[in-house]
C-alpha positions in Angstrom: 28.8 -29.8 0.3 25.3 -29.5 1.7 26.2 -26.3 3.4 27.6 -24.8 0.1 24.4 -25.8 -1.7 22.3 -24.3 1.0 24.2 -21.0 0.7 23.8 -20.9 -3.0 20.1 -21.6 -2.8 19.8 -18.8 -0.2 21.5 -16.3 -2.5 19.3 -17.3 -5.4 16.2 -16.7 -3.2 17.5 -13.3 -2.1 18.1 -12.3 -5.8 14.5 -13.2 -6.6 13.2 -10.2 -4.5 12.4 -6.9 -6.3 11.4 -5.0 -3.1 10.2 -5.6 0.4 8.1 -3.5 2.8 8.0 -3.6 6.6 5.5 -1.4 8.4 2.9 0.9 6.8 1.4 4.4 7.1 -2.3 4.7 7.3 -4.2 7.2 5.1 -4.8 10.8 6.3 -6.9 12.2 3.4 -5.8 15.8 3.8 -2.1 16.7 3.2 -2.4 20.4 3.9 -4.8 23.3 4.3 -4.3 26.9 3.2 -5.9 30.3 3.1 -7.8 32.4 5.7 -10.1 30.2 7.8 -13.8 30.5 7.0 -16.2 31.6 9.7 -17.0 28.0 10.5 -13.3 27.1 11.0 -12.9 25.3 7.7 -10.3 26.3 5.2 -11.0 27.3 1.6 -8.0 25.5 0.1 -7.7 21.8 1.1 -4.9 19.8 -0.5 -5.7 16.1 -0.7 -3.1 13.5 0.1 -2.7 12.2 -3.5 0.2 9.7 -3.7 1.7 9.2 -7.2 -1.7 10.0 -8.9 -3.8 7.8 -6.5 -6.5 9.6 -4.5 -6.8 9.1 -0.8 -9.8 7.5 0.9 -12.4 10.0 2.3 -11.6 9.1 5.9 -8.6 8.4 8.1 -7.4 4.8 8.1 -4.8 3.2 10.5 -2.8 0.0 10.3 -1.0 -1.8 13.1 1.4 -4.1 11.2 2.4 -4.7 7.6 4.9 -6.8 5.6 5.1 -7.3 1.8 7.5 -9.1 -0.5 7.5 -8.4 -4.3 9.4 -10.8 -6.5 11.0 -9.9 -9.8 8.4 -11.9 -11.7 5.6 -9.9 -10.1 4.5 -12.4 -7.5 3.5 -10.5 -4.3 2.6 -11.5 -0.8 1.2 -9.0 1.6 0.3 -9.5 5.2 -1.6 -6.6 6.9 -2.9 -6.4 10.4 -5.4 -4.0 11.9 -6.4 -1.9 8.8 -9.3 0.0 10.4 -11.1 3.3 10.1 -9.4 5.9 12.3 -12.3 8.5 12.3 -16.0 9.0 11.8 -19.0 7.3 13.2 -17.7 3.8 12.2 -14.2 4.4 13.8 -12.5 1.1 14.7 -14.3 -1.0 12.1 -13.2 -2.4 8.7 -15.8 -0.5 6.8 -16.8 -3.7 5.1 -13.9 -3.0 2.7 -12.0 -5.2 0.3 -8.5 -4.2 -0.7 -5.9 -4.8 -3.4 -2.2 -3.8 -3.8 -0.5 -1.4 -6.3 3.2 -1.0 -6.8 4.5 2.2 -8.4 8.2 2.5 -9.2 8.6 6.0 -10.6 9.2 9.0 -8.4 7.8 11.5 -11.0 5.0 11.2 -13.6 4.1 9.4 -15.7 3.4 6.7 -13.1 2.8 3.1 -14.1 0.6 1.1 -11.7 1.3 -2.6 -11.2 -1.7 -4.1 -9.3 -3.1 -7.3 -7.9 -6.6 -8.4 -8.9 -8.8 -5.3 -8.3 -11.6 -7.5 -7.0 -9.5 -7.4 -3.8 -9.6 -9.4 -0.6 -12.0 -8.7 2.2 -10.7 -7.2 5.4 -11.4 -9.4 8.4 -13.5 -7.8 11.2 -10.3 -6.9 13.0 -8.8 -5.4 9.8 -6.4 -8.2 9.0 -5.8 -9.3 5.4 -3.5 -11.3 3.2 -2.9 -10.9 -0.5 -1.1 -13.6 -2.4 -1.2 -12.7 -6.1 0.7 -11.5 -9.1 1.1 -7.9 -10.1 -0.3 -6.9 -13.6 1.3 -5.9 -15.7 4.6 -7.4 -14.6 6.8 -4.8 -12.8 10.2 -3.7 -14.3 13.4 -5.5 -13.4 14.4 -2.5 -11.2 12.1 -0.4 -9.0 14.1 2.7 -8.0 11.5 4.6 -6.0 9.0 2.0 -4.7 5.6 2.9 -3.3 3.2 0.1 -2.4 -0.4 1.3 -1.8 -3.2 -0.8 -0.3 -6.3 0.4 -2.1 -10.0 -0.1 -1.7 -12.4 -1.7 -4.2 -14.1 -0.4 -6.3 -12.9 3.2 -6.1 -9.2 2.5 -6.0 -8.5 5.1 -3.3 -5.5 4.3 -1.1 -5.9 3.2 2.6 -2.3 2.5 3.5 1.2 2.8 2.1 4.0 0.3 2.8 7.4 1.5 4.2 10.2 0.1 2.0 12.6 -2.2 3.9 16.0 -0.9 2.9 18.3 -3.4 4.5 
């Protein structure tokens, strides 16, 4: 009987999850360049790496490890490791940044943002962070095309994007 109860409890816990993420992609602010190069080697048309209406950070960011679990009631737990600047004179540092999480469920506009407290949590010196919060407003019961962005305060630019765990 205990085994059956354990199995039932396990299935209830599994049903409580809206979406999970394992691994992440760091921000590369430029998605594409076009046109004839200028004499200095720059390009006249630079396409920014805007994700579902959210602007990228102004510099490259890298992340070494990432997991996130979003519950149907909006509770979210995020564990990030090594979110650090990947370019510029302060490469390899945390840029003294604080971050928050935003879930977006739509693949096409209009996009609704479900975010943790925008005050954010500070990155540790090594870029590690943990978010244990509730998304506001509460996300929908289904999230058909999930994107989870890790964003910087106060600008709201994205630093990293979670990779949905599909299994």
